[in-house]
All heavy atoms as a GROMACS GRO file, in nm:
protein
  571
    1MET      N    1   0.086  -0.119   0.007
    1MET     CA    2  -0.001   0.000  -0.005
    1MET      C    3   0.088   0.125   0.006
    1MET      O    4   0.177   0.142   0.090
    1MET     CB    5  -0.095  -0.008   0.125
    1MET     CG    6  -0.177   0.110   0.134
    1MET     SD    7  -0.293   0.084   0.278
    1MET     CE    8  -0.318   0.247   0.331
    2ALA      N    9   0.068   0.215  -0.090
    2ALA     CA   10   0.154   0.333  -0.108
    2ALA      C   11   0.110   0.426   0.008
    2ALA      O   12  -0.008   0.445   0.037
    2ALA     CB   13   0.132   0.394  -0.244
    3GLN      N   14   0.208   0.496   0.060
    3GLN     CA   15   0.184   0.604   0.153
    3GLN      C   16   0.194   0.735   0.093
    3GLN      O   17   0.270   0.754  -0.005
    3GLN     CB   18   0.291   0.591   0.266
    3GLN     CG   19   0.278   0.464   0.348
    3GLN     CD   20   0.378   0.466   0.459
    3GLN    OE1   21   0.457   0.560   0.482
    3GLN    NE2   22   0.390   0.358   0.539
    4SER      N   23   0.131   0.841   0.152
    4SER     CA   24   0.148   0.967   0.097
    4SER      C   25   0.278   1.017   0.141
    4SER      O   26   0.350   0.971   0.229
    4SER     CB   27   0.036   1.067   0.169
    4SER     OG   28   0.080   1.084   0.310
    5LYS      N   29   0.325   1.120   0.064
    5LYS     CA   30   0.460   1.179   0.088
    5LYS      C   31   0.469   1.234   0.233
    5LYS      O   32   0.570   1.216   0.297
    5LYS     CB   33   0.484   1.290  -0.014
    5LYS     CG   34   0.630   1.330  -0.032
    5LYS     CD   35   0.714   1.218  -0.077
    5LYS     CE   36   0.815   1.265  -0.172
    5LYS     NZ   37   0.905   1.156  -0.206
    6GLU      N   38   0.361   1.292   0.286
    6GLU     CA   39   0.361   1.347   0.421
    6GLU      C   40   0.376   1.241   0.517
    6GLU      O   41   0.456   1.258   0.614
    6GLU     CB   42   0.235   1.425   0.442
    6GLU     CG   43   0.222   1.556   0.363
    6GLU     CD   44   0.163   1.529   0.219
    6GLU    OE1   45   0.121   1.424   0.189
    6GLU    OE2   46   0.169   1.623   0.149
    7ARG      N   47   0.312   1.117   0.502
    7ARG     CA   48   0.318   1.020   0.592
    7ARG      C   49   0.472   0.955   0.584
    7ARG      O   50   0.520   0.912   0.692
    7ARG     CB   51   0.214   0.909   0.570
    7ARG     CG   52   0.223   0.797   0.672
    7ARG     CD   53   0.088   0.721   0.682
    7ARG     NE   54   0.104   0.614   0.777
    7ARG     CZ   55   0.075   0.611   0.910
    7ARG    NH1   56   0.009   0.725   0.953
    7ARG    NH2   57   0.080   0.508   0.990
    8GLN      N   58   0.522   0.947   0.472
    8GLN     CA   59   0.656   0.899   0.453
    8GLN      C   60   0.757   0.976   0.529
    8GLN      O   61   0.844   0.932   0.606
    8GLN     CB   62   0.697   0.888   0.304
    8GLN     CG   63   0.627   0.772   0.224
    8GLN     CD   64   0.665   0.779   0.085
    8GLN    OE1   65   0.728   0.880   0.030
    8GLN    NE2   66   0.628   0.680   0.006
    9ILE      N   67   0.737   1.108   0.515
    9ILE     CA   68   0.830   1.205   0.585
    9ILE      C   69   0.812   1.191   0.738
    9ILE      O   70   0.915   1.186   0.813
    9ILE     CB   71   0.810   1.350   0.539
    9ILE    CG1   72   0.853   1.363   0.405
    9ILE    CG2   73   0.874   1.448   0.632
    9ILE    CD1   74   0.810   1.483   0.330
   10ALA      N   75   0.691   1.181   0.787
   10ALA     CA   76   0.660   1.170   0.924
   10ALA      C   77   0.717   1.036   0.976
   10ALA      O   78   0.777   1.032   1.086
   10ALA     CB   79   0.505   1.174   0.950
   11ALA      N   80   0.702   0.925   0.904
   11ALA     CA   81   0.750   0.796   0.948
   11ALA      C   82   0.904   0.803   0.961
   11ALA      O   83   0.962   0.760   1.056
   11ALA     CB   84   0.709   0.690   0.853
   12GLN      N   85   0.972   0.858   0.857
   12GLN     CA   86   1.120   0.868   0.865
   12GLN      C   87   1.164   0.955   0.985
   12GLN      O   88   1.257   0.917   1.058
   12GLN     CB   89   1.170   0.933   0.736
   12GLN     CG   90   1.165   0.845   0.618
   12GLN     CD   91   1.201   0.912   0.489
   12GLN    OE1   92   1.202   1.042   0.483
   12GLN    NE2   93   1.224   0.846   0.384
   13SER      N   94   1.099   1.058   1.005
   13SER     CA   95   1.128   1.149   1.117
   13SER      C   96   1.108   1.076   1.256
   13SER      O   97   1.196   1.086   1.349
   13SER     CB   98   1.037   1.273   1.119
   13SER     OG   99   1.060   1.350   1.230
   14GLN      N  100   0.994   1.002   1.264
   14GLN     CA  101   0.966   0.940   1.396
   14GLN      C  102   1.056   0.824   1.412
   14GLN      O  103   1.097   0.784   1.528
   14GLN     CB  104   0.824   0.900   1.406
   14GLN     CG  105   0.733   1.019   1.413
   14GLN     CD  106   0.780   1.120   1.509
   14GLN    OE1  107   0.796   1.094   1.630
   14GLN    NE2  108   0.814   1.244   1.467
   15LEU      N  109   1.099   0.743   1.308
   15LEU     CA  110   1.201   0.636   1.321
   15LEU      C  111   1.322   0.696   1.372
   15LEU      O  112   1.388   0.633   1.468
   15LEU     CB  113   1.221   0.567   1.183
   15LEU     CG  114   1.110   0.472   1.144
   15LEU    CD1  115   1.134   0.433   0.990
   15LEU    CD2  116   1.121   0.337   1.231
   16LYS      N  117   1.377   0.801   1.327
   16LYS     CA  118   1.496   0.867   1.375
   16LYS      C  119   1.481   0.911   1.510
   16LYS      O  120   1.567   0.887   1.595
   16LYS     CB  121   1.531   0.983   1.275
   16LYS     CG  122   1.670   1.045   1.321
   16LYS     CD  123   1.700   1.158   1.227
   16LYS     CE  124   1.837   1.206   1.266
   16LYS     NZ  125   1.860   1.339   1.257
   17MET      N  126   1.376   0.979   1.545
   17MET     CA  127   1.352   1.024   1.681
   17MET      C  128   1.344   0.907   1.781
   17MET      O  129   1.414   0.915   1.888
   17MET     CB  130   1.225   1.109   1.694
   17MET     CG  131   1.223   1.181   1.831
   17MET     SD  132   1.048   1.244   1.858
   17MET     CE  133   0.977   1.104   1.927
   18THR      N  134   1.275   0.800   1.744
   18THR     CA  135   1.262   0.690   1.835
   18THR      C  136   1.396   0.625   1.860
   18THR      O  137   1.432   0.590   1.972
   18THR     CB  138   1.162   0.589   1.778
   18THR    OG1  139   1.036   0.658   1.762
   18THR    CG2  140   1.142   0.464   1.868
   19ARG      N  141   1.477   0.615   1.752
   19ARG     CA  142   1.608   0.553   1.761
   19ARG      C  143   1.702   0.636   1.859
   19ARG      O  144   1.763   0.582   1.940
   19ARG     CB  145   1.672   0.534   1.628
   19ARG     CG  146   1.809   0.466   1.630
   19ARG     CD  147   1.868   0.450   1.487
   19ARG     NE  148   1.876   0.589   1.428
   19ARG     CZ  149   1.973   0.674   1.437
   19ARG    NH1  150   2.072   0.651   1.520
   19ARG    NH2  151   1.972   0.792   1.365
   20GLU      N  152   1.697   0.765   1.834
   20GLU     CA  153   1.781   0.852   1.912
   20GLU      C  154   1.735   0.852   2.059
   20GLU      O  155   1.816   0.859   2.150
   20GLU     CB  156   1.776   0.994   1.860
   20GLU     CG  157   1.852   1.007   1.736
   20GLU     CD  158   1.837   1.145   1.653
   20GLU    OE1  159   1.745   1.224   1.701
   20GLU    OE2  160   1.908   1.164   1.556
   21TRP      N  161   1.601   0.846   2.086
   21TRP     CA  162   1.553   0.849   2.224
   21TRP      C  163   1.601   0.723   2.289
   21TRP      O  164   1.654   0.724   2.408
   21TRP     CB  165   1.399   0.857   2.213
   21TRP     CG  166   1.342   0.823   2.351
   21TRP    CD1  167   1.329   0.910   2.466
   21TRP    CD2  168   1.293   0.691   2.395
   21TRP    NE1  169   1.274   0.831   2.571
   21TRP    CE2  170   1.253   0.704   2.526
   21TRP    CE3  171   1.280   0.572   2.324
   21TRP    CZ2  172   1.197   0.601   2.594
   21TRP    CZ3  173   1.227   0.460   2.397
   21TRP    CH2  174   1.186   0.479   2.531
   22ALA      N  175   1.586   0.605   2.222
   22ALA     CA  176   1.628   0.473   2.280
   22ALA      C  177   1.777   0.479   2.313
   22ALA      O  178   1.812   0.432   2.418
   22ALA     CB  179   1.589   0.368   2.186
   23GLN      N  180   1.849   0.526   2.220
   23GLN     CA  181   2.002   0.536   2.248
   23GLN      C  182   2.029   0.620   2.365
   23GLN      O  183   2.116   0.594   2.444
   23GLN     CB  184   2.073   0.588   2.122
   23GLN     CG  185   2.085   0.488   2.008
   23GLN     CD  186   2.146   0.544   1.885
   23GLN    OE1  187   2.138   0.666   1.861
   23GLN    NE2  188   2.200   0.454   1.795
   24SER      N  189   1.959   0.742   2.377
   24SER     CA  190   1.994   0.827   2.486
   24SER      C  191   1.958   0.771   2.620
   24SER      O  192   2.005   0.801   2.726
   24SER     CB  193   1.922   0.960   2.469
   24SER     OG  194   1.784   0.948   2.489
   25CYS      N  195   1.856   0.676   2.613
   25CYS     CA  196   1.812   0.600   2.740
   25CYS      C  197   1.895   0.472   2.762
   25CYS      O  198   1.866   0.404   2.858
   25CYS     CB  199   1.666   0.572   2.720
   25CYS     SG  200   1.563   0.715   2.733
   26GLY      N  201   1.981   0.439   2.673
   26GLY     CA  202   2.055   0.320   2.684
   26GLY      C  203   1.984   0.187   2.647
   26GLY      O  204   2.009   0.086   2.700
   27ILE      N  205   1.876   0.205   2.560
   27ILE     CA  206   1.791   0.093   2.530
   27ILE      C  207   1.822   0.050   2.387
   27ILE      O  208   1.832   0.140   2.300
   27ILE     CB  209   1.639   0.128   2.544
   27ILE    CG1  210   1.614   0.165   2.687
   27ILE    CG2  211   1.553   0.016   2.489
   27ILE    CD1  212   1.474   0.218   2.708
   28CYS      N  213   1.844  -0.078   2.362
   28CYS     CA  214   1.859  -0.124   2.222
   28CYS      C  215   1.726  -0.188   2.184
   28CYS      O  216   1.704  -0.311   2.204
   28CYS     CB  217   1.972  -0.223   2.220
   28CYS     SG  218   2.011  -0.278   2.058
   29LEU      N  219   1.644  -0.114   2.116
   29LEU     CA  220   1.511  -0.162   2.074
   29LEU      C  221   1.531  -0.264   1.960
   29LEU      O  222   1.625  -0.256   1.881
   29LEU     CB  223   1.422  -0.050   2.022
   29LEU     CG  224   1.372   0.057   2.121
   29LEU    CD1  225   1.303   0.161   2.051
   29LEU    CD2  226   1.290   0.003   2.234
   30THR      N  227   1.442  -0.367   1.959
   30THR     CA  228   1.437  -0.460   1.850
   30THR      C  229   1.382  -0.377   1.726
   30THR      O  230   1.313  -0.274   1.745
   30THR     CB  231   1.344  -0.581   1.870
   30THR    OG1  232   1.209  -0.526   1.888
   30THR    CG2  233   1.389  -0.657   1.991
   31LEU      N  234   1.414  -0.424   1.609
   31LEU     CA  235   1.362  -0.359   1.489
   31LEU      C  236   1.211  -0.345   1.494
   31LEU      O  237   1.150  -0.244   1.459
   31LEU     CB  238   1.408  -0.424   1.364
   31LEU     CG  239   1.366  -0.363   1.232
   31LEU    CD1  240   1.424  -0.221   1.220
   31LEU    CD2  241   1.424  -0.453   1.114
   32ALA      N  242   1.147  -0.456   1.533
   32ALA     CA  243   0.998  -0.453   1.542
   32ALA      C  244   0.949  -0.351   1.643
   32ALA      O  245   0.853  -0.281   1.615
   32ALA     CB  246   0.948  -0.600   1.575
   33ASP      N  247   1.015  -0.336   1.760
   33ASP     CA  248   0.964  -0.236   1.858
   33ASP      C  249   1.003  -0.101   1.809
   33ASP      O  250   0.916  -0.002   1.833
   33ASP     CB  251   1.043  -0.261   1.992
   33ASP     CG  252   0.975  -0.384   2.059
   33ASP    OD1  253   0.869  -0.430   2.029
   33ASP    OD2  254   1.038  -0.428   2.160
   34LEU      N  255   1.102  -0.082   1.741
   34LEU     CA  256   1.139   0.053   1.676
   34LEU      C  257   1.020   0.100   1.585
   34LEU      O  258   0.976   0.201   1.600
   34LEU     CB  259   1.269   0.053   1.609
   34LEU     CG  260   1.314   0.177   1.526
   34LEU    CD1  261   1.340   0.293   1.629
   34LEU    CD2  262   1.443   0.145   1.448
   35VAL      N  263   0.982   0.002   1.501
   35VAL     CA  264   0.873   0.034   1.407
   35VAL      C  265   0.734   0.064   1.483
   35VAL      O  266   0.666   0.144   1.443
   35VAL     CB  267   0.865  -0.076   1.298
   35VAL    CG1  268   0.737  -0.061   1.209
   35VAL    CG2  269   0.992  -0.084   1.212
   36LYS      N  270   0.709  -0.032   1.575
   36LYS     CA  271   0.588  -0.005   1.642
   36LYS      C  272   0.572   0.124   1.716
   36LYS      O  273   0.475   0.187   1.714
   36LYS     CB  274   0.580  -0.125   1.754
   36LYS     CG  275   0.559  -0.263   1.695
   36LYS     CD  276   0.561  -0.362   1.805
   36LYS     CE  277   0.556  -0.507   1.750
   36LYS     NZ  278   0.577  -0.605   1.856
   37VAL      N  279   0.681   0.172   1.791
   37VAL     CA  280   0.678   0.296   1.862
   37VAL      C  281   0.661   0.404   1.762
   37VAL      O  282   0.581   0.498   1.780
   37VAL     CB  283   0.799   0.305   1.947
   37VAL    CG1  284   0.816   0.449   2.004
   37VAL    CG2  285   0.804   0.206   2.059
   38SER      N  286   0.741   0.397   1.649
   38SER     CA  287   0.732   0.499   1.550
   38SER      C  288   0.597   0.515   1.483
   38SER      O  289   0.554   0.630   1.459
   38SER     CB  290   0.842   0.465   1.439
   38SER     OG  291   0.965   0.471   1.496
   39THR      N  292   0.527   0.396   1.462
   39THR     CA  293   0.396   0.398   1.407
   39THR      C  294   0.297   0.476   1.487
   39THR      O  295   0.227   0.548   1.451
   39THR     CB  296   0.347   0.252   1.376
   39THR    OG1  297   0.449   0.198   1.281
   39THR    CG2  298   0.209   0.254   1.319
   40VAL      N  299   0.309   0.446   1.627
   40VAL     CA  300   0.223   0.514   1.725
   40VAL      C  301   0.242   0.666   1.720
   40VAL      O  302   0.152   0.748   1.722
   40VAL     CB  303   0.233   0.464   1.861
   40VAL    CG1  304   0.165   0.542   1.968
   40VAL    CG2  305   0.191   0.319   1.874
   41LEU      N  306   0.375   0.702   1.703
   41LEU     CA  307   0.408   0.851   1.704
   41LEU      C  308   0.358   0.914   1.577
   41LEU      O  309   0.312   1.033   1.580
   41LEU     CB  310   0.560   0.867   1.723
   41LEU     CG  311   0.607   0.822   1.863
   41LEU    CD1  312   0.761   0.834   1.866
   41LEU    CD2  313   0.544   0.924   1.972
   42VAL      N  314   0.365   0.843   1.472
   42VAL     CA  315   0.310   0.895   1.341
   42VAL      C  316   0.165   0.915   1.351
   42VAL      O  317   0.105   1.017   1.305
   42VAL     CB  318   0.348   0.808   1.215
   42VAL    CG1  319   0.270   0.848   1.090
   42VAL    CG2  320   0.500   0.813   1.187
   43ASP      N  321   0.089   0.814   1.407
   43ASP     CA  322  -0.051   0.837   1.432
   43ASP      C  323  -0.083   0.956   1.519
   43ASP      O  324  -0.178   1.028   1.490
   43ASP     CB  325  -0.110   0.705   1.491
   43ASP     CG  326  -0.120   0.589   1.404
   43ASP    OD1  327  -0.095   0.616   1.285
   43ASP    OD2  328  -0.139   0.480   1.447
   44TYR      N  329   0.003   0.982   1.623
   44TYR     CA  330  -0.017   1.100   1.709
   44TYR      C  331   0.004   1.229   1.615
   44TYR      O  332  -0.074   1.317   1.634
   44TYR     CB  333   0.086   1.094   1.820
   44TYR     CG  334   0.093   1.233   1.895
   44TYR    CD1  335  -0.008   1.273   1.971
   44TYR    CD2  336   0.206   1.313   1.871
   44TYR    CE1  337   0.002   1.397   2.038
   44TYR    CE2  338   0.212   1.435   1.932
   44TYR     CZ  339   0.111   1.482   2.018
   44TYR     OH  340   0.115   1.599   2.080
   45ILE      N  341   0.099   1.228   1.532
   45ILE     CA  342   0.130   1.346   1.445
   45ILE      C  343   0.008   1.366   1.354
   45ILE      O  344  -0.030   1.487   1.341
   45ILE     CB  345   0.260   1.334   1.363
   45ILE    CG1  346   0.382   1.332   1.455
   45ILE    CG2  347   0.266   1.431   1.246
   45ILE    CD1  348   0.511   1.295   1.387
   46GLU      N  349  -0.046   1.263   1.298
   46GLU     CA  350  -0.155   1.276   1.200
   46GLU      C  351  -0.289   1.312   1.266
   46GLU      O  352  -0.360   1.384   1.206
   46GLU     CB  353  -0.169   1.153   1.117
   46GLU     CG  354  -0.043   1.132   1.022
   46GLU     CD  355  -0.063   1.005   0.935
   46GLU    OE1  356  -0.137   0.908   0.980
   46GLU    OE2  357  -0.021   1.012   0.824
   47ASN      N  358  -0.312   1.253   1.385
   47ASN     CA  359  -0.446   1.266   1.442
   47ASN      C  360  -0.452   1.352   1.571
   47ASN      O  361  -0.566   1.380   1.622
   47ASN     CB  362  -0.501   1.133   1.468
   47ASN     CG  363  -0.509   1.042   1.343
   47ASN    OD1  364  -0.557   1.083   1.244
   47ASN    ND2  365  -0.449   0.927   1.348
   48GLY      N  366  -0.332   1.382   1.626
   48GLY     CA  367  -0.328   1.464   1.743
   48GLY      C  368  -0.355   1.386   1.868
   48GLY      O  369  -0.375   1.254   1.859
   49TYR      N  370  -0.365   1.445   1.985
   49TYR     CA  371  -0.379   1.375   2.111
   49TYR      C  372  -0.527   1.353   2.140
   49TYR      O  373  -0.613   1.445   2.113
   49TYR     CB  374  -0.319   1.460   2.222
   49TYR     CG  375  -0.315   1.386   2.354
   49TYR    CD1  376  -0.220   1.287   2.376
   49TYR    CD2  377  -0.424   1.392   2.445
   49TYR    CE1  378  -0.219   1.216   2.501
   49TYR    CE2  379  -0.425   1.324   2.564
   49TYR     CZ  380  -0.320   1.232   2.581
   49TYR     OH  381  -0.325   1.159   2.708
   50SER      N  382  -0.561   1.240   2.185
   50SER     CA  383  -0.696   1.204   2.231
   50SER      C  384  -0.689   1.116   2.351
   50SER      O  385  -0.576   1.065   2.380
   50SER     CB  386  -0.773   1.137   2.118
   50SER     OG  387  -0.713   1.015   2.090
   51LYS      N  388  -0.797   1.086   2.408
   51LYS     CA  389  -0.803   0.989   2.517
   51LYS      C  390  -0.745   0.852   2.475
   51LYS      O  391  -0.662   0.796   2.543
   51LYS     CB  392  -0.943   0.972   2.577
   51LYS     CG  393  -0.950   0.875   2.692
   51LYS     CD  394  -1.092   0.865   2.739
   51LYS     CE  395  -1.097   0.761   2.851
   51LYS     NZ  396  -1.232   0.726   2.892
   52GLU      N  397  -0.785   0.800   2.355
   52GLU     CA  398  -0.736   0.678   2.304
   52GLU      C  399  -0.592   0.680   2.267
   52GLU      O  400  -0.526   0.591   2.299
   52GLU     CB  401  -0.813   0.645   2.174
   52GLU     CG  402  -0.966   0.616   2.194
   52GLU     CD  403  -1.051   0.738   2.213
   52GLU    OE1  404  -1.009   0.852   2.172
   52GLU    OE2  405  -1.162   0.726   2.263
   53MET      N  406  -0.545   0.795   2.225
   53MET     CA  407  -0.395   0.803   2.202
   53MET      C  408  -0.317   0.800   2.327
   53MET      O  409  -0.218   0.742   2.339
   53MET     CB  410  -0.365   0.935   2.118
   53MET     CG  411  -0.224   0.956   2.099
   53MET     SD  412  -0.128   0.822   2.009
   53MET     CE  413  -0.206   0.832   1.842
   54GLY      N  414  -0.376   0.868   2.434
   54GLY     CA  415  -0.305   0.866   2.560
   54GLY      C  416  -0.293   0.725   2.615
   54GLY      O  417  -0.202   0.687   2.674
   55GLU      N  418  -0.404   0.647   2.594
   55GLU     CA  419  -0.410   0.507   2.643
   55GLU      C  420  -0.308   0.428   2.560
   55GLU      O  421  -0.232   0.340   2.613
   55GLU     CB  422  -0.543   0.449   2.620
   55GLU     CG  423  -0.643   0.511   2.726
   55GLU     CD  424  -0.785   0.473   2.696
   55GLU    OE1  425  -0.819   0.404   2.599
   55GLU    OE2  426  -0.877   0.511   2.772
   56ARG      N  427  -0.296   0.449   2.433
   56ARG     CA  428  -0.193   0.379   2.350
   56ARG      C  429  -0.052   0.413   2.398
   56ARG      O  430   0.033   0.320   2.407
   56ARG     CB  431  -0.211   0.414   2.195
   56ARG     CG  432  -0.323   0.350   2.130
   56ARG     CD  433  -0.336   0.397   1.990
   56ARG     NE  434  -0.234   0.330   1.906
   56ARG     CZ  435  -0.207   0.371   1.780
   56ARG    NH1  436  -0.279   0.465   1.720
   56ARG    NH2  437  -0.116   0.309   1.714
   57LEU      N  438  -0.032   0.539   2.417
   57LEU     CA  439   0.109   0.579   2.470
   57LEU      C  440   0.137   0.520   2.599
   57LEU      O  441   0.252   0.479   2.626
   57LEU     CB  442   0.107   0.732   2.469
   57LEU     CG  443   0.105   0.807   2.337
   57LEU    CD1  444   0.096   0.952   2.360
   57LEU    CD2  445   0.234   0.771   2.256
   58ASP      N  446   0.041   0.519   2.689
   58ASP     CA  447   0.065   0.447   2.826
   58ASP      C  448   0.096   0.298   2.804
   58ASP      O  449   0.180   0.252   2.870
   58ASP     CB  450  -0.066   0.464   2.906
   58ASP     CG  451  -0.088   0.605   2.962
   58ASP    OD1  452   0.004   0.690   2.958
   58ASP    OD2  453  -0.199   0.639   3.012
   59LYS      N  454   0.020   0.235   2.714
   59LYS     CA  455   0.045   0.094   2.693
   59LYS      C  456   0.196   0.072   2.629
   59LYS      O  457   0.262  -0.017   2.668
   59LYS     CB  458  -0.056   0.029   2.590
   59LYS     CG  459  -0.181   0.022   2.662
   59LYS     CD  460  -0.288  -0.052   2.563
   59LYS     CE  461  -0.418  -0.058   2.620
   59LYS     NZ  462  -0.524  -0.111   2.529
   60VAL      N  463   0.231   0.157   2.547
   60VAL     CA  464   0.364   0.153   2.481
   60VAL      C  465   0.474   0.170   2.591
   60VAL      O  466   0.566   0.107   2.598
   60VAL     CB  467   0.380   0.250   2.360
   60VAL    CG1  468   0.535   0.272   2.324
   60VAL    CG2  469   0.297   0.218   2.245
   61ASP      N  470   0.453   0.275   2.671
   61ASP     CA  471   0.545   0.309   2.773
   61ASP      C  472   0.559   0.187   2.877
   61ASP      O  473   0.668   0.151   2.911
   61ASP     CB  474   0.506   0.433   2.849
   61ASP     CG  475   0.612   0.481   2.945
   61ASP    OD1  476   0.721   0.489   2.905
   61ASP    OD2  477   0.577   0.507   3.066
   62SER      N  478   0.442   0.134   2.910
   62SER     CA  479   0.440   0.015   3.000
   62SER      C  480   0.516  -0.101   2.946
   62SER      O  481   0.586  -0.167   3.014
   62SER     CB  482   0.299  -0.014   3.044
   62SER     OG  483   0.289  -0.122   3.129
   63TYR      N  484   0.481  -0.128   2.821
   63TYR     CA  485   0.550  -0.236   2.749
   63TYR      C  486   0.702  -0.218   2.740
   63TYR      O  487   0.777  -0.314   2.783
   63TYR     CB  488   0.501  -0.251   2.612
   63TYR     CG  489   0.571  -0.351   2.525
   63TYR    CD1  490   0.573  -0.488   2.533
   63TYR    CD2  491   0.670  -0.300   2.429
   63TYR    CE1  492   0.646  -0.569   2.461
   63TYR    CE2  493   0.751  -0.376   2.356
   63TYR     CZ  494   0.741  -0.520   2.365
   63TYR     OH  495   0.814  -0.598   2.292
   64LEU      N  496   0.744  -0.107   2.712
   64LEU     CA  497   0.890  -0.076   2.700
   64LEU      C  498   0.954  -0.086   2.837
   64LEU      O  499   1.069  -0.140   2.843
   64LEU     CB  500   0.912   0.062   2.636
   64LEU     CG  501   0.877   0.081   2.488
   64LEU    CD1  502   0.891   0.224   2.452
   64LEU    CD2  503   0.956  -0.012   2.397
   65GLN      N  504   0.894  -0.030   2.934
   65GLN     CA  505   0.948  -0.043   3.076
   65GLN      C  506   0.965  -0.189   3.117
   65GLN      O  507   1.063  -0.234   3.179
   65GLN     CB  508   0.854   0.027   3.173
   65GLN     CG  509   0.862   0.177   3.145
   65GLN     CD  510   0.994   0.243   3.174
   65GLN    OE1  511   1.078   0.204   3.251
   65GLN    NE2  512   1.015   0.346   3.100
   66THR      N  513   0.855  -0.274   3.086
   66THR     CA  514   0.855  -0.415   3.124
   66THR      C  515   0.966  -0.493   3.037
   66THR      O  516   1.045  -0.566   3.089
   66THR     CB  517   0.722  -0.479   3.101
   66THR    OG1  518   0.627  -0.403   3.189
   66THR    CG2  519   0.720  -0.624   3.142
   67GLU      N  520   0.958  -0.466   2.911
   67GLU     CA  521   1.046  -0.540   2.817
   67GLU      C  522   1.187  -0.516   2.828
   67GLU      O  523   1.275  -0.604   2.815
   67GLU     CB  524   0.991  -0.515   2.668
   67GLU     CG  525   1.068  -0.600   2.565
   67GLU     CD  526   1.033  -0.745   2.569
   67GLU    OE1  527   0.932  -0.784   2.623
   67GLU    OE2  528   1.116  -0.826   2.521
   68TYR      N  529   1.229  -0.390   2.855
   68TYR     CA  530   1.367  -0.348   2.856
   68TYR      C  531   1.418  -0.312   2.991
   68TYR      O  532   1.534  -0.265   2.991
   68TYR     CB  533   1.385  -0.235   2.753
   68TYR     CG  534   1.350  -0.277   2.612
   68TYR    CD1  535   1.234  -0.258   2.553
   68TYR    CD2  536   1.452  -0.345   2.536
   68TYR    CE1  537   1.208  -0.295   2.426
   68TYR    CE2  538   1.427  -0.381   2.410
   68TYR     CZ  539   1.305  -0.359   2.350
   68TYR     OH  540   1.280  -0.410   2.225
   69LYS      N  541   1.351  -0.318   3.093
   69LYS     CA  542   1.396  -0.291   3.228
   69LYS      C  543   1.519  -0.387   3.256
   69LYS      O  544   1.512  -0.498   3.254
   69LYS     CB  545   1.291  -0.318   3.332
   69LYS     CG  546   1.324  -0.275   3.472
   69LYS     CD  547   1.209  -0.300   3.563
   69LYS     CE  548   1.257  -0.250   3.708
   69LYS     NZ  549   1.142  -0.265   3.798
   70GLY      N  550   1.623  -0.325   3.300
   70GLY     CA  551   1.744  -0.396   3.332
   70GLY      C  552   1.820  -0.459   3.213
   70GLY      O  553   1.916  -0.530   3.227
   71LYS      N  554   1.786  -0.418   3.087
   71LYS     CA  555   1.855  -0.478   2.975
   71LYS      C  556   1.945  -0.373   2.917
   71LYS      O  557   1.986  -0.383   2.796
   71LYS     CB  558   1.752  -0.516   2.863
   71LYS     CG  559   1.676  -0.635   2.899
   71LYS     CD  560   1.585  -0.687   2.785
   71LYS     CE  561   1.512  -0.804   2.823
   71LYS     NZ  562   1.430  -0.850   2.714
   72LYS      N  563   1.989  -0.268   2.992
   72LYS     CA  564   2.074  -0.171   2.933
   72LYS      C  565   2.216  -0.220   2.916
   72LYS      O  566   2.257  -0.309   2.982
   72LYS     CB  567   2.075  -0.054   3.029
   72LYS     CG  568   1.945   0.015   3.032
   72LYS     CD  569   1.950   0.142   3.122
   72LYS     CE  570   1.811   0.214   3.121
   72LYS     NZ  571   1.816   0.330   3.200
   0.00000   0.00000   0.00000
């Protein structure tokens, strides 16, 4: 499925930001987790903040804390 140019740019930007964030926190995300987090952030960029988005972000944060805690 082809993406719009705007979504491609947002995805590239969020992949880079997510990677840099993980590195600054000393976390080595799997490729799948890098893409998952970036996808949620792109959705945030496109649709803005909502109660549902807040819940998604909380779930992502909780998952990352559980999955990567002590794996630095």
